[in-house]
Every structure is written in structure tokens, then in C-alpha cells.
DRENMARVEX-762895 format. One record per residue: residue number from 1; x, y, z of N, C-alpha, C in turn. Coordinates in Angstrom, 1 decimal. Example, Ala and Ser with C-alpha at 12.3 -4.5 7.8 and 13.67 -1.06 7.14 Angstrom:
<recs>
> 1,13.2,-5.7,7.8,12.3,-4.5,7.8,13.2,-3.3,7.8
> 2,12.8,-2.2,7.1,13.7,-1.1,7.1,12.9,0.0,7.9
</recs>
This chain:
<recs>
> 1,0.8,-1.2,0.0,0.0,0.0,0.0,0.9,1.3,0.0
> 2,1.9,1.2,0.9,2.8,2.4,1.0,3.6,2.6,-0.4
> 3,4.0,1.4,-1.0,4.6,1.5,-2.3,3.7,2.1,-3.3
> 4,2.4,1.8,-3.3,1.5,2.3,-4.2,1.3,3.8,-4.1
> 5,1.2,4.2,-2.8,1.1,5.7,-2.5,2.3,6.4,-3.0
> 6,3.5,5.8,-2.8,4.7,6.5,-3.2,4.8,6.6,-4.7
> 7,4.3,5.5,-5.4,4.3,5.5,-6.9,3.3,6.6,-7.4
> 8,2.2,6.8,-6.7,1.2,7.8,-7.1,1.8,9.2,-6.9
> 9,2.5,9.4,-5.8,3.1,10.7,-5.5,4.2,11.0,-6.6
> 10,4.9,10.0,-7.0,5.9,10.2,-8.1,5.3,10.5,-9.4
> 11,4.2,9.9,-9.7,3.5,10.1,-11.0,2.7,11.4,-11.0
> 12,2.4,11.9,-9.8,1.5,13.1,-9.8,2.2,14.3,-10.4
> 13,3.5,14.6,-10.1,4.1,15.8,-10.8,4.1,15.7,-12.3
> 14,4.4,14.5,-12.8,4.5,14.4,-14.3,3.1,14.6,-14.8
> 15,2.0,14.1,-14.1,0.7,14.3,-14.6,0.3,15.7,-14.6
> 16,0.7,16.4,-13.5,0.4,17.9,-13.5,1.2,18.6,-14.6
> 17,2.4,18.1,-14.8,3.2,18.8,-15.9,2.5,18.6,-17.3
> 18,1.9,17.4,-17.5,1.2,17.2,-18.7,0.0,18.1,-18.9
> 19,-0.7,18.2,-17.7,-1.9,19.1,-17.8,-1.5,20.5,-18.0
> 20,-0.4,20.9,-17.3,0.1,22.3,-17.5,0.5,22.5,-18.9
> 21,1.2,21.5,-19.5,1.6,21.6,-20.9,0.4,21.8,-21.8
> 22,-0.7,21.0,-21.5,-1.9,21.1,-22.3,-2.5,22.5,-22.2
> 23,-2.5,23.1,-21.0,-3.1,24.4,-20.8,-2.2,25.5,-21.5
> 24,-0.9,25.3,-21.5,-0.1,26.3,-22.3,-0.3,26.1,-23.7
> 25,-0.5,24.9,-24.2,-0.7,24.7,-25.6,-2.1,25.2,-26.0
> 26,-3.1,25.1,-25.2,-4.4,25.7,-25.6,-4.3,27.2,-25.6
> 27,-3.6,27.8,-24.6,-3.5,29.2,-24.6,-2.8,29.7,-25.8
> 28,-1.7,29.0,-26.2,-0.9,29.4,-27.4,-1.8,29.3,-28.6
> 29,-2.6,28.2,-28.7,-3.4,28.0,-29.8,-4.5,29.1,-29.9
> 30,-5.1,29.5,-28.8,-6.1,30.6,-28.8,-5.4,31.9,-29.2
> 31,-4.2,32.1,-28.7,-3.5,33.4,-29.1,-3.3,33.4,-30.6
> 32,-2.9,32.3,-31.2,-2.6,32.2,-32.6,-3.9,32.5,-33.4
> 33,-5.0,31.9,-33.0,-6.3,32.1,-33.7,-6.7,33.5,-33.6
> 34,-6.6,34.1,-32.4,-7.0,35.5,-32.3,-6.1,36.4,-33.1
> 35,-4.8,36.2,-33.2,-3.9,37.0,-34.0,-4.3,36.8,-35.5
> 36,-4.5,35.6,-35.9,-4.9,35.4,-37.3,-6.2,36.1,-37.7
> 37,-7.2,36.0,-36.7,-8.4,36.7,-37.0,-8.2,38.2,-37.1
> 38,-7.4,38.8,-36.3,-7.1,40.2,-36.4,-6.4,40.6,-37.7
> 39,-5.4,39.8,-38.1,-4.8,40.0,-39.4,-5.7,39.9,-40.5
> 40,-6.6,38.8,-40.5,-7.6,38.6,-41.5,-8.5,39.8,-41.6
> 41,-8.9,40.3,-40.5,-9.8,41.5,-40.5,-9.2,42.7,-41.1
> 42,-7.9,42.9,-40.8,-7.1,44.0,-41.3,-7.1,43.9,-42.8
> 43,-7.0,42.7,-43.4,-6.9,42.5,-44.8,-8.2,42.5,-45.5
> 44,-9.2,41.9,-44.9,-10.5,41.7,-45.5,-11.4,42.9,-45.5
> 45,-11.4,43.7,-44.3,-12.2,44.8,-44.2,-12.0,45.9,-45.3
> 46,-10.7,46.3,-45.6,-10.5,47.2,-46.7,-11.0,46.7,-48.0
> 47,-10.8,45.4,-48.3,-11.2,44.8,-49.6,-12.8,44.9,-49.7
> 48,-13.5,44.5,-48.6,-14.9,44.5,-48.7,-15.4,46.0,-48.8
> 49,-14.8,46.9,-48.1,-15.2,48.3,-48.1,-15.0,48.9,-49.5
> 50,-13.9,48.5,-50.1,-13.6,48.9,-51.5,-14.6,48.4,-52.5
> 51,-15.0,47.1,-52.4,-16.0,46.5,-53.3,-17.3,47.1,-53.1
> 52,-17.7,47.4,-51.9,-19.0,48.0,-51.6,-19.0,49.4,-52.0
> 53,-17.9,50.1,-51.9,-17.9,51.5,-52.3,-18.1,51.7,-53.8
> 54,-17.7,50.6,-54.6,-18.0,50.7,-56.0,-19.4,50.7,-56.4
> 55,-20.3,50.3,-55.5,-21.7,50.2,-55.8,-22.5,51.5,-55.3
> 56,-21.8,52.5,-54.8,-22.4,53.6,-54.2,-22.3,54.8,-55.2
> 57,-23.1,55.8,-54.9,-23.0,57.1,-55.5,-21.9,57.9,-54.8
> 58,-21.5,59.0,-55.4,-20.4,59.8,-54.7,-20.9,60.4,-53.4
> 59,-22.2,60.8,-53.4,-22.8,61.4,-52.1,-22.9,60.3,-51.1
> 60,-23.4,59.1,-51.5,-23.5,58.0,-50.5,-22.2,57.6,-50.0
> 61,-21.2,57.6,-50.8,-19.8,57.2,-50.4,-19.3,58.2,-49.3
> 62,-19.6,59.5,-49.5,-19.1,60.5,-48.6,-19.8,60.4,-47.2
> 63,-21.1,60.1,-47.3,-21.9,60.1,-46.0,-21.9,58.8,-45.3
> 64,-21.7,57.7,-46.1,-21.8,56.4,-45.5,-20.6,55.5,-46.1
> 65,-19.4,55.8,-45.7,-18.2,55.2,-46.3,-18.1,53.7,-46.1
> 66,-18.5,53.2,-44.9,-18.3,51.9,-44.5,-19.6,51.0,-44.4
> 67,-20.7,51.6,-44.7,-22.0,50.8,-44.6,-22.4,50.3,-46.0
> 68,-23.5,49.6,-46.0,-24.1,49.1,-47.2,-24.6,50.3,-48.1
> 69,-24.6,50.1,-49.4,-25.2,51.2,-50.2,-26.7,51.3,-50.1
> 70,-27.1,52.6,-50.1,-28.6,52.8,-50.0,-29.2,52.4,-51.4
> 71,-28.6,52.7,-52.5,-29.0,52.3,-53.8,-27.8,51.7,-54.5
> 72,-28.0,50.4,-54.9,-26.9,49.6,-55.5,-26.7,50.1,-56.9
> 73,-25.6,50.8,-57.2,-25.3,51.3,-58.5,-24.5,50.3,-59.3
> 74,-25.2,49.3,-59.9,-24.5,48.3,-60.7,-23.9,48.9,-62.0
> 75,-24.3,50.0,-62.4,-23.8,50.7,-63.6,-22.4,51.1,-63.4
> 76,-21.9,51.3,-62.2,-20.5,51.7,-62.0,-19.6,50.6,-62.5
> 77,-19.9,49.3,-62.1,-19.1,48.2,-62.6,-19.4,47.9,-64.1
> 78,-20.6,48.0,-64.5,-21.0,47.7,-65.8,-20.3,48.6,-66.8
> 79,-20.3,49.9,-66.5,-19.7,50.9,-67.4,-18.2,50.6,-67.6
> 80,-17.5,50.2,-66.5,-16.1,49.9,-66.6,-15.9,48.6,-67.4
> 81,-16.7,47.6,-67.2,-16.5,46.3,-67.9,-16.8,46.4,-69.4
> 82,-17.7,47.3,-69.7,-18.0,47.4,-71.1,-17.2,48.5,-71.9
> 83,-16.2,49.1,-71.2,-15.4,50.1,-71.8,-14.1,49.4,-72.4
> 84,-13.6,50.0,-73.5,-12.4,49.4,-74.1,-11.1,49.8,-73.3
> 85,-11.2,50.9,-72.5,-10.0,51.3,-71.8,-9.7,50.3,-70.7
> 86,-10.6,49.8,-70.0,-10.4,48.8,-69.0,-9.7,47.6,-69.5
> 87,-10.2,47.0,-70.6,-9.6,45.8,-71.1,-8.2,46.0,-71.7
> 88,-8.0,47.2,-72.3,-6.7,47.5,-72.9,-5.7,47.6,-71.7
> 89,-6.0,48.3,-70.7,-5.1,48.4,-69.5,-4.9,47.1,-68.8
> 90,-5.9,46.3,-68.8,-5.7,44.9,-68.2,-4.8,44.1,-69.1
> 91,-4.9,44.2,-70.4,-4.0,43.5,-71.3,-2.6,44.0,-71.2
> 92,-2.4,45.3,-71.1,-1.0,45.9,-70.9,-0.4,45.3,-69.6
> 93,-1.2,45.3,-68.5,-0.7,44.8,-67.2,-0.4,43.3,-67.3
> 94,-1.2,42.6,-68.1,-0.9,41.1,-68.2,0.3,40.9,-69.0
> 95,0.6,41.6,-70.1,1.8,41.5,-70.9,3.0,41.8,-70.1
> 96,3.0,42.9,-69.4,4.1,43.3,-68.5,4.4,42.3,-67.4
> 97,3.3,41.8,-66.8,3.5,40.8,-65.7,4.0,39.5,-66.2
> 98,3.5,39.0,-67.3,3.9,37.7,-67.8,5.4,37.8,-68.3
> 99,5.8,38.8,-68.9,7.2,39.0,-69.3,8.1,39.0,-68.1
> 100,7.6,39.8,-67.1,8.4,39.9,-65.8,8.6,38.5,-65.1
> 101,7.5,37.8,-65.1,7.5,36.4,-64.4,8.4,35.5,-65.2
> 102,8.3,35.5,-66.5,9.1,34.5,-67.3,10.6,34.8,-67.1
> 103,11.0,36.1,-67.2,12.4,36.5,-67.1,12.9,36.3,-65.7
> 104,12.1,36.6,-64.7,12.5,36.4,-63.3,12.7,34.9,-63.0
> 105,11.8,34.1,-63.4,12.0,32.6,-63.2,13.2,32.1,-63.9
> 106,13.4,32.5,-65.2,14.5,31.9,-66.0,15.8,32.4,-65.4
> 107,16.0,33.7,-65.2,17.3,34.2,-64.7,17.5,33.8,-63.3
> 108,16.5,33.9,-62.4,16.7,33.5,-61.0,17.0,32.1,-60.8
> 109,16.3,31.2,-61.5,16.5,29.7,-61.4,17.9,29.4,-61.8
> 110,18.4,29.9,-63.0,19.7,29.5,-63.5,20.8,30.1,-62.5
> 111,20.6,31.3,-62.1,21.6,31.9,-61.2,21.7,31.1,-59.9
> 112,20.5,30.8,-59.3,20.4,30.1,-58.0,21.0,28.7,-58.1
> 113,20.8,28.0,-59.2,21.3,26.7,-59.4,22.9,26.8,-59.5
> 114,23.4,27.8,-60.1,24.9,28.0,-60.1,25.4,28.2,-58.7
> 115,24.8,29.1,-58.0,25.2,29.4,-56.6,25.1,28.2,-55.7
> 116,24.1,27.3,-56.0,23.9,26.2,-55.1,24.8,25.0,-55.4
> 117,25.2,24.8,-56.6,25.9,23.6,-57.0,27.3,23.8,-57.6
> 118,27.6,25.0,-58.1,28.9,25.2,-58.7,29.7,26.1,-57.8
> 119,30.9,25.6,-57.5,31.9,26.4,-56.7,32.9,27.1,-57.6
> 120,33.0,28.4,-57.4,33.9,29.2,-58.2,34.3,30.4,-57.4
> 121,35.4,31.0,-57.8,36.0,32.1,-57.0,35.0,33.3,-57.1
> 122,34.8,33.9,-55.9,33.9,35.0,-55.8,32.4,34.7,-55.8
> 123,32.0,33.5,-55.7,30.6,33.1,-55.7,29.8,33.7,-54.5
> 124,30.5,33.7,-53.3,29.8,34.3,-52.2,29.6,35.8,-52.3
> 125,30.7,36.5,-52.8,30.6,37.9,-53.0,29.5,38.3,-54.0
> 126,29.5,37.5,-55.1,28.5,37.7,-56.2,27.1,37.5,-55.7
> 127,26.9,36.4,-54.8,25.6,36.2,-54.3,25.1,37.3,-53.4
> 128,26.0,37.8,-52.5,25.7,38.9,-51.7,25.4,40.2,-52.5
> 129,26.0,40.3,-53.6,25.8,41.5,-54.5,24.3,41.4,-55.0
> 130,23.9,40.2,-55.4,22.5,40.1,-55.8,21.5,40.3,-54.6
> 131,21.9,39.8,-53.5,21.0,39.9,-52.3,20.9,41.4,-51.8
> 132,21.8,42.2,-52.2,21.7,43.6,-51.8,20.5,44.3,-52.4
> 133,20.0,43.7,-53.5,18.8,44.3,-54.1,17.6,44.2,-53.2
> 134,17.6,43.3,-52.2,16.5,43.2,-51.3,16.4,44.5,-50.4
> 135,17.5,45.2,-50.3,17.5,46.3,-49.4,17.0,47.6,-50.0
> 136,17.0,47.7,-51.4,16.7,48.9,-52.1,15.5,48.7,-53.0
> 137,14.4,49.4,-52.8,13.3,49.4,-53.7,13.6,50.1,-55.0
> 138,12.8,49.9,-56.0,13.1,50.6,-57.3,13.0,52.1,-57.2
> 139,12.2,52.6,-56.3,12.0,54.0,-56.2,13.2,54.8,-55.8
> 140,14.2,54.1,-55.1,15.4,54.7,-54.7,16.4,55.0,-55.9
> 141,16.2,54.2,-57.0,17.1,54.4,-58.1,16.3,54.8,-59.4
> 142,15.2,55.6,-59.2,14.4,55.9,-60.3,15.1,56.8,-61.3
> 143,15.9,57.7,-60.9,16.6,58.6,-61.8,17.6,57.9,-62.6
> 144,18.6,57.1,-62.0,19.5,56.4,-62.9,18.8,55.4,-63.8
> 145,17.7,54.8,-63.3,17.0,53.8,-64.1,16.4,54.5,-65.3
> 146,15.8,55.7,-65.1,15.3,56.5,-66.2,16.3,56.8,-67.3
> 147,17.5,57.2,-66.8,18.6,57.6,-67.7,19.0,56.4,-68.5
> 148,19.2,55.2,-67.8,19.6,54.0,-68.5,18.6,53.6,-69.5
> 149,17.4,53.5,-69.1,16.3,53.1,-70.1,16.2,54.1,-71.3
> 150,16.4,55.4,-71.0,16.4,56.3,-72.1,17.6,56.1,-73.1
> 151,18.8,55.8,-72.5,19.9,55.6,-73.4,19.8,54.3,-74.2
> 152,19.1,53.3,-73.6,18.8,52.1,-74.4,17.7,52.2,-75.4
> 153,17.0,53.3,-75.4,15.9,53.5,-76.3,14.7,52.7,-76.0
> 154,14.5,52.5,-74.7,13.3,51.6,-74.3,12.2,52.4,-73.6
> 155,12.3,53.8,-73.6,11.2,54.5,-73.1,10.0,54.3,-73.8
> 156,8.8,54.3,-73.1,7.5,54.2,-73.7,7.4,52.8,-74.4
> 157,8.1,51.8,-73.8,7.9,50.4,-74.3,7.7,49.5,-73.1
> 158,7.2,48.3,-73.3,7.0,47.4,-72.3,8.3,47.0,-71.6
> 159,9.3,46.8,-72.4,10.6,46.4,-71.9,11.2,47.4,-70.9
> 160,10.9,48.7,-71.1,11.4,49.7,-70.2,10.8,49.5,-68.8
> 161,9.7,48.8,-68.7,9.1,48.5,-67.3,9.5,47.1,-66.9
> 162,9.6,46.2,-67.8,9.9,44.8,-67.5,11.3,44.6,-66.9
> 163,12.3,45.2,-67.6,13.7,44.9,-67.2,14.0,45.4,-65.8
> 164,13.6,46.7,-65.5,13.9,47.1,-64.1,13.2,46.2,-63.0
> 165,11.9,45.8,-63.3,11.2,44.9,-62.4,11.9,43.6,-62.2
> 166,12.5,43.0,-63.3,13.2,41.8,-63.2,14.5,42.0,-62.4
> 167,15.2,43.1,-62.7,16.4,43.3,-62.0,16.2,43.4,-60.5
> 168,15.2,44.1,-60.0,14.9,44.3,-58.6,14.2,43.1,-58.0
> 169,13.7,42.2,-58.8,13.1,41.0,-58.3,14.1,39.8,-58.2
> 170,15.3,39.9,-58.8,16.2,38.8,-58.8,16.7,38.4,-57.4
> 171,16.9,39.4,-56.6,17.4,39.1,-55.2,16.5,38.1,-54.5
> 172,15.2,38.3,-54.4,14.3,37.4,-53.7,14.2,36.1,-54.5
> 173,14.2,36.1,-55.8,14.0,34.9,-56.5,15.2,34.0,-56.4
> 174,16.4,34.6,-56.4,17.7,33.8,-56.3,17.7,33.2,-54.9
> 175,17.3,34.0,-53.9,17.3,33.5,-52.5,16.4,32.3,-52.3
> 176,15.2,32.4,-52.9,14.2,31.3,-52.7,14.7,30.0,-53.5
> 177,15.1,30.2,-54.8,15.5,29.1,-55.6,16.8,28.4,-55.0
> 178,17.7,29.2,-54.5,19.0,28.6,-54.0,18.7,27.8,-52.8
> 179,17.9,28.2,-51.8,17.5,27.4,-50.7,16.8,26.1,-51.1
> 180,16.0,26.2,-52.1,15.3,25.0,-52.5,16.2,24.0,-53.2
> 181,17.1,24.5,-54.1,18.0,23.6,-54.7,19.0,23.0,-53.8
> 182,19.4,23.7,-52.8,20.4,23.2,-51.8,19.7,22.2,-50.8
> 183,18.4,22.3,-50.7,17.6,21.3,-49.9,17.3,20.0,-50.6
> 184,17.6,19.9,-51.9,17.4,18.6,-52.6,18.4,17.6,-52.1
> 185,18.1,16.3,-52.1,19.0,15.3,-51.7,20.3,15.3,-52.5
> 186,21.4,15.2,-51.8,22.7,15.2,-52.5,22.9,13.9,-53.3
> 187,22.3,12.8,-52.8,22.4,11.5,-53.5,21.8,11.6,-55.0
> 188,20.8,12.4,-55.1,20.2,12.6,-56.4,21.2,13.3,-57.4
> 189,21.9,14.3,-56.9,22.9,15.0,-57.7,24.0,14.1,-58.0
> 190,24.5,13.3,-57.1,25.6,12.4,-57.3,25.2,11.3,-58.3
> 191,24.0,10.7,-58.2,23.6,9.6,-59.1,23.5,10.2,-60.5
> 192,23.0,11.4,-60.7,22.8,12.0,-62.0,24.2,12.1,-62.7
> 193,25.2,12.6,-61.9,26.5,12.8,-62.5,27.2,11.4,-62.8
> 194,26.9,10.4,-62.0,27.5,9.1,-62.3,27.0,8.6,-63.6
> 195,25.7,8.9,-63.9,25.1,8.4,-65.1,25.4,9.3,-66.3
> 196,26.4,10.2,-66.1,26.8,11.1,-67.2,26.0,12.3,-67.5
> 197,25.2,12.7,-66.5,24.4,13.9,-66.7,25.2,15.1,-66.3
> 198,25.3,16.2,-67.1,26.0,17.4,-66.8,25.1,18.4,-66.0
> 199,25.7,19.5,-65.8,25.0,20.5,-65.0,23.7,21.0,-65.7
> 200,23.8,21.3,-67.0,22.7,21.8,-67.8,21.6,20.7,-67.8
> 201,21.9,19.5,-68.1,20.9,18.5,-68.2,20.3,18.2,-66.8
> 202,21.1,18.2,-65.8,20.6,18.0,-64.4,19.6,19.2,-64.0
> 203,20.0,20.4,-64.4,19.1,21.5,-64.1,17.8,21.4,-64.9
> 204,17.8,21.1,-66.1,16.6,21.1,-67.0,15.7,19.9,-66.7
> 205,16.3,18.7,-66.6,15.5,17.5,-66.5,15.3,17.0,-65.1
> 206,16.0,17.5,-64.1,15.9,17.0,-62.7,15.4,18.1,-61.8
> 207,16.2,19.2,-61.7,16.0,20.2,-60.7,14.7,21.0,-61.0
> 208,14.5,21.4,-62.2,13.3,22.2,-62.5,12.0,21.4,-62.3
> 209,11.9,20.2,-62.8,10.7,19.4,-62.6,10.4,19.2,-61.1
> 210,11.4,19.1,-60.3,11.2,18.9,-58.9,11.0,20.2,-58.1
> 211,11.2,21.3,-58.8,11.1,22.6,-58.1,9.8,23.3,-58.5
> 212,8.8,22.6,-58.8,7.5,23.2,-59.1,6.9,24.1,-58.0
> 213,7.0,23.7,-56.8,6.5,24.6,-55.7,7.2,26.0,-55.7
> 214,8.5,25.9,-55.8,9.2,27.2,-55.7,9.1,28.0,-57.0
> 215,8.9,27.3,-58.1,8.6,28.1,-59.3,7.3,28.8,-59.2
> 216,6.3,28.1,-58.7,5.0,28.7,-58.5,5.1,29.9,-57.5
> 217,5.9,29.7,-56.4,6.0,30.8,-55.5,6.7,32.0,-56.1
> 218,7.8,31.8,-56.7,8.5,33.0,-57.4,7.6,33.6,-58.4
> 219,6.9,32.8,-59.2,6.0,33.3,-60.2,4.9,34.2,-59.7
> 220,4.3,33.7,-58.6,3.2,34.5,-58.0,3.7,35.8,-57.4
> 221,4.8,35.7,-56.7,5.3,36.9,-56.1,5.7,37.9,-57.2
> 222,6.3,37.5,-58.2,6.7,38.4,-59.3,5.5,38.9,-60.0
> 223,4.5,38.1,-60.2,3.3,38.5,-60.9,2.5,39.6,-60.1
> 224,2.4,39.3,-58.8,1.7,40.3,-58.0,2.4,41.6,-57.9
> 225,3.8,41.5,-57.7,4.6,42.7,-57.7,4.5,43.5,-58.9
> 226,4.6,42.9,-60.1,4.5,43.6,-61.4,3.1,44.1,-61.6
> 227,2.1,43.4,-61.2,0.7,43.8,-61.4,0.3,45.0,-60.7
> 228,0.9,45.2,-59.5,0.6,46.3,-58.6,1.6,47.5,-58.8
> 229,2.6,47.3,-59.7,3.6,48.3,-59.8,3.0,49.6,-60.3
> 230,3.4,50.7,-59.7,2.9,52.0,-60.1,4.0,53.0,-60.6
> 231,5.1,53.1,-59.8,6.1,54.1,-60.0,6.8,53.9,-61.3
> 232,7.2,52.6,-61.6,8.0,52.4,-62.9,7.1,52.7,-64.1
> 233,5.9,52.2,-64.3,5.1,52.6,-65.5,4.9,54.0,-65.6
> 234,4.7,54.7,-64.4,4.5,56.1,-64.4,5.7,56.9,-65.0
> 235,6.9,56.4,-64.7,8.1,57.1,-65.2,8.4,56.7,-66.6
> 236,8.3,55.4,-66.9,8.8,54.9,-68.2,7.8,55.0,-69.4
> 237,6.5,55.1,-69.1,5.5,55.1,-70.2,4.9,56.4,-70.4
> 238,4.7,56.8,-71.6,4.2,58.1,-72.0,2.8,58.0,-72.7
> 239,2.7,56.9,-73.4,1.4,56.7,-74.2,0.4,56.1,-73.4
> 240,-0.8,56.6,-73.5,-1.9,56.1,-72.7,-2.3,54.7,-73.2
> 241,-2.0,54.4,-74.4,-2.4,53.1,-75.0,-1.5,52.0,-74.4
> 242,-0.4,52.3,-73.7,0.4,51.3,-73.1,0.3,51.3,-71.5
> 243,-0.6,52.1,-71.0,-0.7,52.2,-69.6,-1.3,50.9,-69.0
> 244,-0.7,50.4,-67.9,-1.3,49.3,-67.1,-2.4,49.9,-66.2
> 245,-3.0,48.9,-65.5,-4.2,49.4,-64.7,-3.9,50.4,-63.6
> 246,-2.7,50.3,-62.9,-2.5,51.4,-61.9,-2.6,52.8,-62.4
> 247,-2.1,53.0,-63.6,-2.2,54.3,-64.2,-3.6,54.6,-64.7
> 248,-4.4,53.6,-64.9,-5.7,53.9,-65.4,-6.6,54.6,-64.4
> 249,-6.2,54.5,-63.1,-7.0,55.2,-62.1,-7.0,56.7,-62.3
> 250,-6.0,57.2,-62.9,-5.9,58.7,-63.1,-7.0,59.2,-64.1
> 251,-7.6,58.3,-64.8,-8.6,58.7,-65.8,-9.8,59.3,-65.0
> 252,-10.1,58.7,-63.8,-11.3,59.1,-63.1,-11.0,60.3,-62.1
> 253,-9.8,60.8,-62.2,-9.4,61.9,-61.3,-9.4,63.2,-62.1
> 254,-10.4,64.1,-61.8,-10.5,65.3,-62.6,-9.8,66.5,-61.9
> 255,-9.9,67.7,-62.5,-9.2,68.8,-61.9,-9.9,69.3,-60.7
> 256,-11.2,69.3,-60.7,-12.0,69.8,-59.6,-12.8,68.7,-58.8
> 257,-12.9,67.6,-59.4,-13.7,66.5,-58.7,-13.2,65.2,-59.1
> 258,-13.2,64.2,-58.2,-12.8,62.9,-58.4,-13.9,61.9,-58.2
> 259,-14.2,61.0,-59.2,-15.2,60.0,-59.1,-14.7,58.8,-58.3
> 260,-14.8,59.0,-56.9,-14.2,58.0,-56.1,-14.9,56.6,-56.2
> 261,-16.2,56.7,-56.4,-16.9,55.4,-56.5,-16.5,54.6,-57.8
> 262,-16.1,55.3,-58.8,-15.6,54.6,-60.0,-14.2,54.1,-59.8
> 263,-13.4,54.9,-59.0,-12.1,54.4,-58.7,-12.1,53.1,-57.9
> 264,-13.0,53.1,-56.9,-13.2,51.9,-56.1,-13.6,50.7,-56.9
> 265,-14.6,50.9,-57.8,-15.1,49.8,-58.6,-13.9,49.4,-59.6
> 266,-13.1,50.3,-60.1,-12.0,49.9,-61.0,-11.0,49.1,-60.2
> 267,-10.7,49.5,-59.0,-9.7,48.8,-58.2,-10.2,47.4,-57.8
> 268,-11.4,47.3,-57.5,-12.0,46.0,-57.2,-11.9,45.0,-58.4
> 269,-12.2,45.5,-59.6,-12.1,44.7,-60.8,-10.7,44.3,-61.1
> 270,-9.8,45.1,-60.8,-8.4,44.9,-61.2,-7.6,44.0,-60.2
> 271,-8.0,44.0,-59.0,-7.3,43.2,-58.0,-7.9,41.8,-57.9
> 272,-9.0,41.6,-58.5,-9.6,40.2,-58.5,-8.7,39.2,-59.2
> 273,-8.1,39.4,-60.3,-7.2,38.4,-60.9,-6.1,38.0,-60.0
> 274,-5.5,38.9,-59.3,-4.4,38.5,-58.4,-4.9,37.7,-57.2
> 275,-6.1,38.0,-56.7,-6.7,37.3,-55.6,-7.0,35.8,-56.0
> 276,-7.6,35.7,-57.2,-7.9,34.4,-57.7,-6.6,33.6,-58.0
> 277,-5.6,34.1,-58.6,-4.4,33.4,-58.8,-3.7,33.0,-57.5
> 278,-3.8,33.9,-56.5,-3.1,33.6,-55.3,-3.8,32.4,-54.6
> 279,-5.1,32.4,-54.6,-5.8,31.2,-53.9,-5.7,29.9,-54.7
> 280,-5.6,30.0,-56.0,-5.4,28.8,-56.8,-4.0,28.2,-56.6
> 281,-3.0,29.1,-56.3,-1.6,28.6,-56.2,-1.2,28.6,-54.7
> 282,-2.1,28.8,-53.8,-1.8,28.9,-52.4,-1.0,27.7,-51.8
> 283,-1.4,26.5,-52.2,-0.7,25.3,-51.7,0.8,25.3,-52.2
> 284,1.0,25.7,-53.4,2.4,25.7,-54.0,3.2,26.8,-53.3
> 285,2.6,27.9,-53.0,3.3,29.0,-52.4,3.8,28.6,-51.0
> 286,2.9,28.0,-50.2,3.3,27.6,-48.9,4.4,26.6,-48.9
> 287,4.3,25.6,-49.8,5.3,24.6,-50.0,6.6,25.2,-50.4
> 288,6.6,26.1,-51.3,7.8,26.7,-51.8,8.5,27.6,-50.7
> 289,7.7,28.3,-49.9,8.3,29.2,-48.9,8.9,28.4,-47.8
> 290,8.3,27.2,-47.4,8.8,26.4,-46.3,9.9,25.5,-46.7
> 291,10.1,25.2,-48.0,11.1,24.3,-48.5,12.5,25.0,-48.3
> 292,13.4,24.2,-47.8,14.8,24.8,-47.5,14.9,25.7,-46.4
> 293,13.8,25.6,-45.5,13.9,26.6,-44.3,14.9,26.1,-43.3
> 294,15.2,24.8,-43.2,16.2,24.4,-42.2,17.6,24.4,-42.8
> 295,17.8,23.8,-44.0,19.1,23.8,-44.6,19.2,24.9,-45.6
> 296,20.2,25.8,-45.5,20.4,26.9,-46.3,21.8,27.0,-46.8
</recs>
């Protein structure tokens, strides 16, 4: 009996520790859920307010900015959708974004593969040079960029916007691709070289097919960044026929009055593609961002 009581006394602290651990785990879980709900509200509330604002009149928007519309003005959205200007600007944005994504993935993947598997003099210094681009946004170098694009004769062209976006996006893409390539099993690399596979064939036939998640991640990040870019198209483009959608908002801004309800409707229609693409590729984005998180 005494031995049984002693055994119970010894087991009691561990049992209390387990219960304490469960209480801490539940509190942490509740904290995470509350934090996520707050972040979701910060993101969703402006989107919903913007979408509802597109259904209001200008007077209703000024007096009732966050409530439901008194009269649902479906014509605000319909007039934009039936106009040629909206589809032309969406087409321009799509061309610029797709060119940016293609070049960013191609250049970033090849450079990252080289930094991950090829040892050469100055590789660390060159990698750090590329990563320095993460510290400086394009707006900090807008004057030398404008001069360079002008000297190349690329002003008022799609390439005048695409090339700077690719240059400033290479740092993040190389970082993500390099971590992913370094996280691949080394046995796979060794077996391919034993079978006579060179660097180029290994990159094209082995690394890229296995890197689908990180390709999707880099592609979505580049697409969204290019789609929402404002300062570069504003500086590099002069013809309204080449304007992407961020510059199209200026059409609804007059000298004495601004049609804010049309601006909100226009913004809602133009951010929908990025939201849809993001949700479709969400699984690949999470897998790509978490890959190589331990081994770098």
C-alpha cells in the first residue's frame, strides 16, 4: 500500500506537468487564432469596403463610407467592364506581368542553381551582391533607371518597365531558388553525375521538374509585384495606350472633382485576378516558402 502511494506521488508531478503543458498549448493556440483573425480582419475589411464603395454614388460614399449602399449602382461596374479602356489596360498589365514572371523565373533559377551547386571564385561575394537588391526598392534608383532606359531607347515600351522589375526581383528569386536547390538530396545529384548527366541536363531534366512549388512561389510573387507596380510605369511610359491598370485610375481623377466610386469599382475589378491566382496557387506558395527553411 505504501509503495502504491509512493508511486502515485511520483507520478503526480508528471501528470500535473502534462496538464500544465496542455493548458499552455491551448492558450498558445487561442492566441494564434485571435492573432490570425485580427490580421484577416485588417486585410478583408478594406477589400470589402472597396468592393461595396464601387456600388455607391459619390454622395452616398461620402456620407456612408463603411456601410451598405442605399442604392446599389450596378452601372459603376458595368460601365467599366463594357469600356475598351479597362480591357486595354488589363491587357497591358498582363503582358508586362507575364514577361516579368518569365524572365525572373528563368534568370533567377539559373543563377540560383549555379550558386547552389557550382563552386567558383567570388561566388559568395556575387551572391551577396544580388541579395543587396532586397534592401533597395526601385523608387530609390528611379533617376539612374530612367537615364539608363532612355539611353537604351526603351522609353515608352513594355521592356522599359519589365527589365527594371526583373532586376529588382532577382534578389528574392535567387534566395528562394537557392535554398530550394540546396535542400534537394545530394544523392540525387551524385547519381545523375555518375550516369553522365551534366550541369545543364541536371538543371533542366531533374531540378526544374522537382522545383514546381518554388517556381509557383516565385512566379506568383513576381506577378503580384508587377501587377501592382505604379512608379515604374508612371516614369517609363508616356502613351496612354500602353498604360497598365494602376495608371488607369488617373482617368477618373478630374481637376475639380474625383469620381471615387468609379475608382473603387475599378480597383476591385483589377485586383480580382491577383486574388484568384493567389488562392489557386496557395498550396504551392506555402510549400515553396517552407522548403529549404532548415538547410540553407
